C-alpha positions in Angstrom: -0.8 -26.1 -26.9 1.1 -25.1 -30.1 3.5 -21.9 -31.3 2.5 -19.8 -34.2 6.2 -17.9 -34.4 9.3 -17.9 -32.5 11.7 -14.7 -32.6 15.4 -13.9 -31.3 16.6 -10.0 -31.5 19.9 -9.0 -30.6 19.4 -6.0 -28.1 23.1 -4.5 -27.2 24.3 -1.7 -29.7 22.6 0.7 -31.9 21.4 -2.4 -34.4 19.0 -4.5 -33.5 19.0 -7.6 -35.9 16.8 -10.1 -35.9 19.0 -13.5 -35.5 16.9 -15.9 -35.4 13.1 -16.6 -36.7 10.7 -19.4 -37.3 7.1 -19.9 -38.0 4.9 -22.9 -38.5 2.6 -22.8 -41.1 0.4 -25.5 -39.8 -0.4 -23.7 -36.4 -1.0 -20.5 -38.9 -3.7 -22.5 -40.4 -5.4 -23.4 -37.2 -5.3 -20.0 -36.0 -7.2 -19.1 -38.8 -9.8 -21.7 -37.8 -10.2 -20.8 -33.8 -9.4 -16.9 -34.1 -12.1 -16.4 -37.1 -12.8 -12.7 -37.5 -10.1 -12.0 -34.7 -7.4 -13.3 -36.6 -4.5 -11.3 -37.3 -1.6 -12.4 -39.8 1.9 -12.6 -39.0 4.1 -9.4 -39.9 7.4 -9.8 -41.3 10.5 -10.0 -39.4 11.4 -6.8 -39.7 8.0 -5.0 -38.6 7.7 -7.6 -35.7 11.2 -6.9 -34.6 10.0 -2.7 -35.1 6.8 -3.6 -32.8 8.2 -5.1 -30.1 11.3 -2.6 -29.7 8.0 0.1 -29.7 6.3 -2.2 -26.9 9.6 -2.5 -25.1 10.4 1.4 -25.4 13.7 1.0 -26.5 13.3 2.7 -29.3 12.5 5.8 -27.5 13.7 7.9 -24.6 12.9 6.8 -21.1 11.6 9.6 -20.4 9.2 9.9 -23.4 5.7 8.9 -22.7 3.8 7.1 -25.2 0.0 7.0 -24.1 -0.8 3.4 -25.5 2.0 1.9 -23.7 2.9 3.5 -20.8 -0.9 4.8 -19.5 -1.6 4.0 -15.5 -4.8 2.1 -16.8 -3.2 -0.3 -18.8 -2.7 -3.7 -17.5 0.3 -5.2 -17.3 1.3 -9.3 -17.4 4.7 -9.5 -17.8 6.6 -11.6 -19.4 3.0 -11.3 -21.7 2.9 -8.6 -24.1 0.2 -7.0 -26.8 2.6 -5.9 -29.5 1.1 -3.5 -32.0 1.7 -4.3 -35.3 0.8 -3.3 -39.1 -1.7 -6.0 -39.3 -3.1 -5.7 -35.9 -2.4 -6.3 -31.9 -0.7 -9.6 -31.5 -1.6 -11.2 -27.8 -0.2 -13.1 -26.1 3.9 -12.7 -27.2 5.7 -14.3 -24.8 9.3 -12.9 -24.0 12.3 -13.0 -22.0 15.9 -11.7 -22.8 19.1 -12.9 -21.1 22.8 -12.4 -22.3 21.8 -9.1 -24.5 19.1 -11.5 -26.7 15.5 -11.0 -26.6 13.7 -14.3 -27.3 9.6 -14.2 -27.9 7.0 -17.1 -28.8 3.4 -16.6 -29.8 1.3 -19.4 -28.4 -1.6 -20.2 -30.4 -5.1 -19.0 -28.9 -8.2 -21.8 -29.4 -10.6 -19.4 -29.3 -12.3 -16.1 -30.9 -12.7 -13.9 -27.8 -9.5 -13.3 -25.5 -9.3 -16.2 -22.9 -8.0 -15.2 -18.8 -4.0 -16.0 -19.1 -4.1 -18.9 -17.4 -6.6 -20.8 -19.9 -3.8 -20.1 -22.3 -1.9 -23.6 -21.8 0.8 -22.3 -24.5 1.8 -19.5 -22.7 3.5 -22.1 -20.1 4.7 -24.2 -23.0 6.2 -21.1 -24.5 7.8 -19.4 -21.7 9.5 -23.0 -20.5 11.0 -23.3 -24.4 12.4 -19.7 -24.2 14.5 -20.4 -20.8 15.6 -24.3 -23.1 16.6 -21.8 -26.0 19.2 -19.6 -23.7 20.9 -23.0 -23.1 21.4 -23.4 -26.8 22.3 -20.1 -27.3 24.1 -19.1 -24.4 26.2 -16.0 -24.5 26.9 -14.7 -27.9 30.1 -13.0 -29.2 29.7 -8.8 -30.1 28.9 -8.7 -33.7 26.6 -12.4 -34.1 24.2 -12.2 -36.9 21.9 -15.0 -38.1 24.8 -17.0 -39.6 26.3 -17.8 -36.0 26.7 -21.7 -35.7 24.6 -21.1 -32.5 21.9 -20.2 -34.7 22.1 -23.4 -36.5 21.8 -25.2 -33.4 19.0 -23.5 -32.8 17.0 -24.5 -36.1 18.1 -28.1 -35.1 16.9 -28.1 -31.6 13.5 -26.7 -32.9 13.1 -28.9 -35.7 13.6 -32.0 -33.2 12.0 -30.3 -30.2 9.0 -28.6 -31.4 8.0 -30.3 -34.6 5.1 -28.4 -36.4 4.8 -26.2 -34.0 4.1 -28.7 -31.0 6.4 -29.9 -28.5 7.6 -33.7 -28.4 10.5 -33.1 -25.7 12.4 -29.6 -25.1 15.4 -30.6 -22.8 18.3 -29.4 -25.0 20.5 -32.3 -24.2 18.1 -35.2 -24.7 17.5 -33.3 -28.5 20.9 -33.1 -29.2 21.7 -36.6 -28.4 18.9 -37.5 -30.5 20.1 -35.3 -33.2 23.6 -37.2 -32.4 21.7 -40.9 -32.8 23.0 -41.4 -29.2 19.4 -42.0 -28.3 16.2 -43.5 -30.0 13.8 -40.3 -28.9 11.0 -42.8 -31.0 11.4 -45.7 -28.5 8.8 -45.8 -25.7 9.5 -48.1 -22.9 7.3 -50.3 -21.5 6.6 -48.4 -18.4 5.2 -45.1 -19.8 7.9 -42.3 -18.5 6.9 -38.9 -17.3 7.3 -36.1 -19.6 10.5 -34.8 -18.1 12.3 -38.4 -18.9 10.9 -39.1 -22.3 13.8 -41.2 -23.5 16.5 -44.1 -21.7 19.9 -44.0 -22.3 22.8 -46.9 -21.0 25.0 -45.3 -18.4 26.6 -46.4 -15.2 24.6 -45.6 -12.5 25.6 -42.8 -10.4 23.5 -40.4 -8.3 25.6 -37.1 -6.9 23.8 -34.5 -4.4 24.8 -30.9 -4.2 23.7 -29.0 -1.2 24.0 -25.1 -0.9 23.5 -22.9 1.7 23.8 -19.0 1.3 23.4 -16.8 4.2 22.5 -12.8 4.1 23.2 -10.8 6.8 23.3 -7.4 8.6 25.9 -6.9 11.3 25.3 -3.3 13.3 27.2 -3.9 16.3 24.7 -1.2 18.2 22.8 -1.9 21.8 19.7 -0.6 20.0 19.4 -2.3 16.8 19.8 -6.0 16.3 21.8 -7.9 13.9 19.5 -10.0 11.4 20.4 -12.5 8.7 18.3 -15.3 6.9 20.0 -19.0 5.5 18.3 -20.2 2.8 19.5 -23.3 1.2 19.3 -25.7 -2.2 19.8 -29.4 -3.4 20.7 -30.1 -6.8 20.8 -33.5 -8.2 22.1 -35.7 -11.2 20.9 -38.9 -11.6 22.0 -41.3 -14.1 20.2 -44.4 -14.1 19.4 -46.9 -16.9 15.5 -47.7 -15.9 12.8 -45.7 -17.9 11.3 -45.0 -14.6 13.4 -45.2 -11.8 11.7 -44.2 -8.4 14.6 -42.8 -5.5 13.9 -41.8 -2.3 16.5 -40.1 -0.2 16.6 -38.2 3.3 17.2 -34.4 3.5 18.6 -34.6 7.4 20.2 -31.9 10.1 22.1 -33.1 13.2 19.7 -34.0 16.2 21.0 -31.0 18.0 19.4 -28.4 15.2 16.0 -27.8 14.6 14.9 -28.9 10.8 14.7 -27.1 7.6 11.4 -25.3 6.7 9.6 -24.0 3.9 10.5 -27.0 1.6 9.5 -26.1 -2.1 10.3 -29.4 -4.3 10.6 -30.0 -7.8 7.6 -30.9 -10.1 9.6 -34.4 -10.7 9.2 -35.4 -6.7 6.3 -37.4 -5.9 6.3 -37.5 -2.0 7.6 -35.7 0.8 7.5 -37.8 4.2 8.6 -35.6 7.5 7.3 -38.5 9.6 10.8 -39.0 11.0 10.2 -36.1 13.1 8.2 -38.5 15.4 10.9 -41.0 16.3 13.3 -37.8 16.9 15.1 -37.6 13.5 15.0 -34.0 12.0 14.7 -35.2 8.3 12.8 -35.6 5.3 12.6 -38.5 3.2 12.3 -37.4 -0.8 10.2 -39.5 -3.0 11.4 -38.4 -6.8 11.5 -39.7 -10.3 14.5 -37.7 -11.7 15.2 -36.0 -15.1 18.1 -37.4 -17.1 19.8 -33.7 -16.3 20.7 -32.3 -13.8 18.1 -30.1 -11.8 17.0 -28.3 -8.3 15.6 -31.2 -6.0 14.6 -28.9 -3.7 15.3 -25.4 -1.9 14.5 -24.4 2.1 15.0 -21.7 4.4 16.6 -22.6 8.0 14.3 -22.8 11.0 14.2 -19.7 13.6 15.5 -20.5 16.9 13.8 -19.3 20.2 15.7 -16.4 20.6 14.4 -15.1 17.2 11.6 -14.3 15.3 9.2 -17.0 15.7 8.1 -18.5 12.6 4.8 -21.1 11.7 4.8 -24.1 14.2 5.5 -27.2 12.6 2.1 -28.3 13.2 1.4 -25.9 10.1 3.6 -28.3 8.0 1.8 -31.5 6.5 3.4 -34.7 7.9 3.3 -36.4 4.5 2.0 -34.6 1.1 2.0 -35.9 -2.7 3.4 -33.8 -5.4 1.2 -30.8 -5.5 1.0 -30.5 -1.9 4.0 -29.1 -0.7 5.3 -25.9 -2.0 6.6 -26.1 -5.8 9.8 -24.6 -7.0 7.5 -22.4 -9.7 6.0 -20.8 -6.4 6.6 -17.4 -5.4 9.0 -17.2 -2.7 9.0 -13.9 -1.3 6.2 -15.1 1.5 8.8 -17.9 2.7 11.8 -15.3 3.5 12.2 -14.8 7.4 14.7 -12.3 8.5 15.9 -13.7 12.1 17.7 -11.4 15.2 20.9 -12.9 15.1 21.7 -14.3 18.7 25.6 -14.6 19.2 25.9 -18.4 18.3 23.7 -17.5 15.1 26.3 -16.2 12.7 29.4 -18.2 11.5 31.2 -14.7 11.6 31.0 -11.4 13.8 32.6 -8.2 12.5 33.3 -4.9 13.8 33.7 -2.1 11.7 34.8 1.3 12.8 35.7 4.4 10.9 36.4 7.9 11.3 37.8 10.9 9.5 36.9 13.7 7.4 36.6 13.7 3.1 40.1 13.7 2.8 41.4 11.3 5.6 39.8 8.2 7.3 40.9 5.8 10.1 39.6 2.5 9.8 39.7 -0.1 11.9 38.0 -3.8 11.1 37.7 -7.0 13.1 36.7 -10.2 11.7 36.2 -13.2 13.9 35.0 -16.9 12.9 32.3 -17.7 15.8 30.9 -20.6 14.1 31.8 -23.2 11.5 34.5 -24.8 10.1 37.7 -22.9 10.0 38.8 -23.5 6.4 37.5 -21.3 3.5 37.7 -21.9 -0.5 38.2 -17.8 -0.3 37.2 -15.2 2.6 37.8 -11.6 1.3 36.2 -8.3 2.9 35.4 -5.1 0.6 35.0 -1.5 2.1 33.9 0.8 -0.4 33.7 4.3 -0.3 31.2 6.0 -1.8 31.0 9.9 -2.5 34.8 10.8 -2.4 38.0 11.0 -4.9 40.0 7.8 -5.4 42.6 6.9 -3.1 45.9 8.0 -3.1 47.4 6.4 -0.4 47.1 3.7 1.8 48.9 3.0 5.6 47.7 -0.5 6.7 48.6 -3.2 8.9 46.9 -6.9 9.4 47.7 -9.8 11.5 47.1 -11.6 8.4 45.7 -11.9 4.6 46.6 -9.3 2.2 45.1 -5.6 1.8 45.1 -4.2 -1.6 43.3 -1.3 -4.1 40.8 -2.3 -6.5 41.5 -1.1 -10.2 39.0 2.0 -9.6 40.8 2.9 -6.4 37.5 3.4 -4.7 37.7 0.1 -2.5 40.2 -1.5 -0.3 39.8 -4.9 -0.4 41.7 -7.3 2.3 41.8 -10.8 1.3 42.1 -12.9 4.7 43.0 -16.2 2.9 41.7 -19.4 3.1 42.0 -19.8 7.3 41.9 -17.6 10.4 44.3 -17.5 12.7 44.4 -20.9 14.7 44.2 -19.5 18.3 42.1 -16.7 18.2 40.1 -17.3 15.0 40.2 -13.8 14.5 41.7 -11.2 12.0 42.1 -7.5 12.4 43.2 -4.7 10.2 43.9 -0.9 10.5 44.4 1.7 8.0 45.0 5.0 7.4 43.4 6.3 3.5 44.3 9.9 1.8 41.9 10.6 -0.7 42.2 12.9 -3.7 39.7 15.4 -5.1 36.6 14.2 -6.6 36.0 14.7 -10.5 32.9 17.0 -10.5 31.0 15.0 -13.0 32.0 12.2 -11.6 28.9 9.9 -10.5 29.9 6.2 -11.3 30.6 5.8 -7.5 28.2 7.7 -5.6 25.7 6.6 -3.3 22.4 8.8 -1.8 22.9 7.5 1.7 26.7 6.4 2.1 27.6 10.2 2.6 30.2 11.4 5.5 30.7 8.4 8.1 27.9 6.1 6.7 29.9 3.5 5.2 29.9 -0.6 5.5 32.0 -3.7 4.5 30.9 -6.6 2.7 32.3 -9.9 3.8 32.7 -12.9 0.9 33.1 -16.1 1.6 32.8 -19.9 0.7 33.4 -22.9 3.0 33.5 -26.2 1.6 31.9 -29.3 2.8 30.0 -27.8 5.2 26.4 -26.0 5.7 25.5 -24.2 8.9 22.1 -26.0 9.5 24.3 -29.2 9.3 21.6 -30.1 6.3 22.6 -32.9 4.3 21.8 -35.9 2.3 22.2 -39.3 4.3 23.9 -41.7 1.6 22.9 -44.4 3.7 19.2 -43.5 3.4 19.1 -43.7 -0.5 16.6 -46.3 -2.1 16.2 -46.7 -5.8 13.2 -49.0 -7.3 14.0 -50.7 -9.5 17.1 -52.1 -7.2 20.1 -50.7 -8.3 23.4 -49.9 -6.7 24.7 -46.1 -8.1 28.0 -44.6 -6.5 26.1 -41.8 -4.4 28.4 -38.8 -4.3 27.1 -35.6 -1.7 29.0 -32.3 -1.8 28.1 -29.7 0.7 28.8 -25.8 0.6 28.3 -22.7 2.3 28.5 -19.2 1.0 28.0 -15.4 1.8 25.4 -14.0 -0.3 24.9 -10.7 1.2 27.0 -10.1 4.5 27.2 -6.6 5.5 28.9 -4.8 8.6 28.0 -1.3 9.0 29.8 1.6 10.5 29.6 2.0 14.2 30.3 5.9 13.7 27.9 6.4 10.9 24.3 6.1 10.0 23.1 2.8 9.0 20.1 1.3 6.9 17.9 -1.3 8.9 15.0 -3.6 8.7 12.6 -3.0 11.4 11.5 -6.4 13.1 9.1 -5.3 15.5 5.8 -6.1 13.5 7.5 -9.4 12.1 5.8 -11.9 14.6 2.6 -10.6 14.3 2.6 -11.1 10.4 2.6 -14.8 10.6 
């Protein structure tokens, strides 16, 4: 598993500069030996930059057809590309873009013939390395070039983490601690450490967990259309433990009256997931893992579906005990785990009723938002009502029983900041408003939507509830066990957020999901 070269190219603006490049001559000599007559030399940075931008279609208008790149017969394997250079075709070039910087690397192929992608181990290594390089580079200011201090950091990082093109340890925090002399990266513990925990460090024993749940919901308020929702969560962990190979076991639990979480996907550092507690009536799962030194996502999960909602796979389909590799990995595709439930009256935390009527230039709005389940304390709670395909709002007459109402800067969205609490008795907030709109600019298309015309409209609810999860999922501090024996300070934080919480206008049409065949698809 080695890399022949690495490039970083800036994308914003007209000029596309090569911010950083590094080639590994020892790996290049191996490439000549392995590839023989199929060997393609590396081009210079300018030629490689032009070839990459040509491959991605950045140098040409989006409507220009180039057969070698855009033909339907071409097989796409993103983020892996074949790049045509003056010296020949380079494959597999792995690419990743973030913060306006395109990162590319060329893994070594140890054969003459092109092997299947899965057999080139350097591809996964290269992709992982590019993700770590993003953390090192971060967001660069406009006009940054190869002399920027972050590029110096990248050079130091690669010299330590990728000597001679082969990886030793690519975790940025560990690498920079070693560079600063805080760690002895060459020290090998008596117990062979896992690859994600290559070195040890003296530190106070602390373990922190953060349980974050998100909800997506569509509220229609129509007798012939069900409200739908889905809840998904994740557990993030940061473990500061001195032992080279600490084994940590902890319970992910929910309240007795709640169904256990489902579709648990775990980090590769997890050794075992044991849900035998179900047989004793406890809705919890014991997760055993060897933690990395840095913060990581321990697991992800979805909420179970109640009997009044769409049926999900039965618990018998889930293994009662699974070792690492048997449980779904966090690297797995999650689309097959997405379950949209039909909402029962008590399954949603917030119910809302949105009614908008009027003409192109005048609208009457009534919006009621009620907290029906959950903690009446929010870090924030806001409602945004966008008005598409209209002119700017020129006059607003509103009345509310709580919170503040204001127009956003573009004068096309009415925002209602409800605040941190709903009224204590009713738990219901109401808004009434009359709006007048100006003429729409002839060439204005920034705030257009092909569906939201006339009375077809919606309101979006944004909220965050601290110290609460809708499924009651939490990490049981009393269940924590560490081997060898240690008594770390344990912190557990919970939070519940809206991911997309949309309420459609009852006077207009709405986009909906057909749930009729979902049960049959399992």
